[in-house]
N, C-alpha and C positions, 0 to 999 in steps of 0.2 A: 446379507445384513438386513435386518427387519426394517420396514419402512415406518416413518413417524406416524403417530396418530393425530398430529396437529400440523398438517401441511400448510405451507405459507407460499405466497406469491412474492418472488424475490427478483430484484434487478441487480445484476452484477456488472461492473465495468472492468475493462482490461482482462478479458478472458482468453486471450490467444496463448498464454503461457503462464507458468508460475502459480502463484497463489490463486489468481482468478480462475484459471483453467481447473485446478483441483477443487476449488470451492464450488464451482458450477457443477462439476461431475459428481461430487460428493452429495450435494444437496438434491440434485436430480435423482440420484440413486436412492436417497432416503425418502423420496416421494413428494418433494416440494416442486412447485411450478417455477422453474428457473427461466428468466429472460437473460440470456448470456449475450453480452455485447462486446464488440471490439472495433477498433478503428478501421481495420482492413479485413474483410471476410475471406480474402485469399489466404489468410493465415489461420483459418479455422480448422484445418484438417486434424491437428493434434487434439483439439477439444472434441471434435466429432468422433474421432477414433476412441477416445477415452470414455465418452458417454455411451457409445455403442457397446464397448467392451463390458460395461457395467449393466447393460440392458435397460438403460434409462432413456428419457426423452427431455429435450430442452427446446425453447424458442431461441433462435439465433438471429440477432439483429445488428446492423452496423450502427456504431455510435462513436463519434470522436468527441472527447470531453472538451476540446478547444473549439469545436464547431457547434454553435448554439442551434443551428437549423437541424442537425442530426439528432440532437437531444430532444427538441420539440417533436420531431417526427416519431421518435421512439415512445415518448410519453403519450402521444395521441393514440398510437397503436395499443398501448397498455390500457388506456382509458376505454377504448372501444371494445377490447377483447375481455377485460377483467373488471374494469370500473374502479379499481383501487389497487393499492400496493402495500404489502405488509412490511417489506424490508428492502432497503437500499444498501448495497455494499459498494462503497467507493474504493475501488482497488487500483484503477488505472494509474500508472505512474512509472517513472524511471529515475535512475540516478546518474549524474554526470560527475566524473572524477577530475580533479585538477585544482591547483592552488588558485586563489582569487585573482592574482595578477596574470595567470595563464588563461583565465576564462574571459570571453568577450561579454559585453553587456547583453548581446542578443542571446547568448547561451544561458545566461542567468535568467533572463526574462522568459525564455522558453521553458526552463525548469519550473519556474513559478507558475507559468501558464497552465502546465499540465498538472503538476502535483498539488497546487493550491487553488488557483482560479478554476481549474477543471472540476474539482470537487464542488466548488460553489455553484458552477454552472449547472451541474446535474442535480444537486440538492435543491436549488431554487425551483426547478421545474417539477421535482418529485413531491415536494411537501404537500401540495394540495391533494394529491392522490392518497397521501398517507393520513392527512388530518381528518378526512372524512371517514377513514377506517377506524382510527384510534388504536391504541396498543400496538403501535408500529415501532420499527427500529431503523435508525440510520447508523451503520457500522462503517467507520472510516479506518482504512488500513494505513496506519502510521508506521513507526519503526522505533527501535532504540535510538535511532538518529534524531528522533523527535524530542528527546530529553538529554541526550549526551552527544556533544559535538566531537569531531575528529578532524585532523589536518587533511587538506586536499578534498574535503567534501562540503565546503562552505555553502555552495548553492543548494545541494541536497538537504543539508541540515536546516538551512533557512526555510526551505519549502515545507519540511515536516514540522518544524517549530511553529510556523504560521498555521499549519493545519491543526495542530494541537490547541492553539489559542482560540481559533475559530470554533473548533468542536466544543470546547468548554463553554464558550458563550452561548452557542446554539443549544447546548444541553439545558440551560436555564430557560431559554426562550420557548422551546418546544414542549417542555415538560407539562405545562397546563393543558396541552392538546393531546396528551397521551402518547407522544412520540419521544422515545428514548434515544439520545445520541451517545454513541459509545466509541471507544478507541481500542484498536488492537495494535500492540507495539511488539512486533516480532524481533528476535535477534537475527543472526546470520543463518540463512538456509541456502542450500546448494540449488539455486534456480537460475534461469536464463538471464536474470538481471545482471549477473556477474560474467556472463559469457556472450552468447549471441546478441543480447540486448544491451550490452554495456556501451557507455559513451564516455569520451574523454575530451577535456578542454582543447581548444585549438592549438595551444602551445605546450600541451602535456608532453609530447615526444620531441620537443625542440631542444637540442643539446645546448643552445645558447640561453635557455631559460635559467635564471638563478635557482629555480626549484627542480631542475631536471634530475639531479642525483637522488634527492629525497622522494620525488614523485615516482621514479622507477623502483626505488626500494619499497615504497608503500604499495605499488601495484603488485609486486611479487609477494610481499607479505600478506596482502589481502587474498590473492588468488590461492596461495598455499594454504591459508587458513580455511578458505571455502572448500577447497578440494578435500580437506581432512574433516569436513563437517558431515556427520552421518544422521542428523536429525531428519525426521519425516516432514516435508513441507505440508502434508495434509493435516498436520497439527492445527494449522490456521483454519482450514475448512471445518474441522470438528469444533473448533472454538466458535466460529461464526454461527454454527447451528445451535450450540449451547446458549449463546447470547440471544439468539432469536427466540428461543423457547423459554428462557429463564424469566421468572416473575420479577425479580429485582436484581438485574445484572449490575456488576461493577462498571464504573465509567472507564477506568484504565484496565486493560487486560493483556496478559503475557502468555503466549502459547508454549514457551520453552523456558527451561530452568536458567539458561544463560541470561535471557532478557530479564527474568525476575531478579536475579542476583545483581545485574548491572543497574536496574532501577533502584533497588534498595541502597546500593553503594552511592549512587548519584544523589539520592535523597538525603542520606544521613551522614555521609562523610564530609568533612570540611573540604572546601574547593581546593585549597592548596594541596591537600593530600591526594584527592581524586585526580587532579590535573597532573600531578607527578606520575601517577600510575598510567595515565593516558600517554604522557610523553615517553615514559619508559617503554611502553608497548610499541609505539609508532616511530619514535625519533631517536632512540638510543644509538649513540655512536655517530650522529650527524651534526655537522656545524654548517650553518647557512653561508652561501657565498655572499660577499659584499658587492 
């Protein structure tokens, strides 16, 4: 693959697997200077192997989006080594499954701490490195879950809806400084978020929970759907580069046809009609225990 003629300095969070790993490897292969970060460098072997396979190079640094001292240390290294930052890709995050009553307050707060406040933590420290550069990009990896809710994902939905509202406001605030804030809203891809990295509410597997039957059904329904998904997760990486280099990129962006269709349906269909489709997909044949 030919390298880009417009290389950028890019910081990416959450690079141990999934979209983050593939985005770091893809951008490095294309000739960009990638600072790939993750909470635990002991989990870096997958990324290192992928980058080596492509004959590319990256900078690999520890960064926990919930630990401000690790963010400050990384930004100080970027400032010392490069002096500026062209693009920040806020990718780090996870999803927890479970009905609201099956989730503890701590689990909900932890979800928000990573998916929402973690993005703010990193962005706050990165802006000054981007403002002095101009023509920079902040690309926040959201989800179709950021505009369309589903049962047993209330904590995850809330974190992504909050991310979208924050991103839209920041879009206006940073535009005068030449920094474009953008969203990527992927649909379902077969990545580790549904397997090794999946998390469930404390009472998700509790037979005494009134949500037990439906939650187990939804778990199977979701995993069966993911297993049958054949889209290429590197779609997201390619879209990230496209948005980095585009002169006038769109604010909301969808890397796959399912996400585009779902976005249009959610935007234009009456809610009563759309919600019936959601209920039919997830809850058909179930009646809640009293």
